[in-house]
N, C-alpha and C positions, 0 to 999 in steps of 0.2 A: 420527531425521531430523536432519541438520545444520542449523545456524542459516541457512546460505545457502539450503538447500532449503526451509526454512520461509518465508523471505522471498520466494523465487521463487514459491511457491504463493500467498502473499498478494498479491504484486504482479501476477501474471498474472490472478488473480481480480478485482483492482481495476480492470483494464482491460475487464472484461466489462460488459455492460449489465444485469446481474442485481441483485437486492436484495443478495446477498452481495457483489457487486462494489462497490456503494456503501458498504457497511459497511467492507470492506477498504480502500477508498480513504480513507475518513474516518480510519481507524486509522493508516494510513501518514502521512497529512498531519498528524495529531496528534503523531506521533513526530518529524516533520521540524522542525528548528529554522530557520525562515526569518523569524522576527520577527513572524509573523502567527499569531493564535490560531485553530486549526482544532478545532472541537468534535467529539467522538465520543460518540454516545448509547450508554451502557452497556447499555441494554435491547436495542439492536440487536446489540451485541457478543454478548450472551448468547443471541441467537436464531440465531447461526451454527451450521452443522452441526459435528459433533464434530471433524472434521479441521481445519477452519479455526479453530475456537475454540482447539483445542490448539496449533496453530501460533502464533497470536497470543499465547497465554499463555506459551509457551516463549520467544518472541522477547522479550517484555517482561521475563520473569524473567532471561534471559541478559543483556540490556542492563543491568538493575539490578545484578546480581551482579558484572558485569565493568566497570561504569562506562563502558559504550560508548554511542554514539549511532548513529542510523540513517545519518548522513552518512558513516560509516566503511564502509558497505556499499552504498549507492546513490548515484547521481550526481544532480546538479541537474537534468539533462535528464530523467531518469526521473521525478523528482518533478514537474517542470513539466508533463509529459504528463498525470499524474494530476490536477494542479490545473486543467488546462484541460478536463477531463471534467466535465460537469455533468449529473447525472441528472435534474434538473428541466427540461432542454432550454433553459436560458437561455443557455448557452454552446455547447459542442459535445457532441453525444451520444457515448456510449462507443464506438460503432463508426464514428465519423466518419473517412473516409479521410484527412483532413488530419492525423490523429494517427498514422497508420500509419508515418510516417517514424521513429518512435522505435525505438530498439533494444529487443529483448526483454531481460528480466532476464538470461537466460543468455548473451547476446552481450556484455554490458557487463562489463568486468573490475571486480571489486570492489576497493576501495582497500585 
């Protein structure tokens, strides 16, 4: 699976209201360099299903070996949408219609 396809899987899951969605959201926000520290619980990472865990592992490995960053593949708008989702219901729930204006990963051209 290509790096873009792996990121698409992770991003699309991150927008869902599931436990896997929260973990994927935390991982992407942790990889995003916006000057704010976003934590990712490694125990939650290890609890992902095989497909998602493998995708995350390969994305991190690819970024490390090629010295790339997430901002080369995703837009600020995409990450802002994820940052506005709060699974604790303090901000916006994952399925809030106000967030539906965001482009899906496949519609946004990668840099």
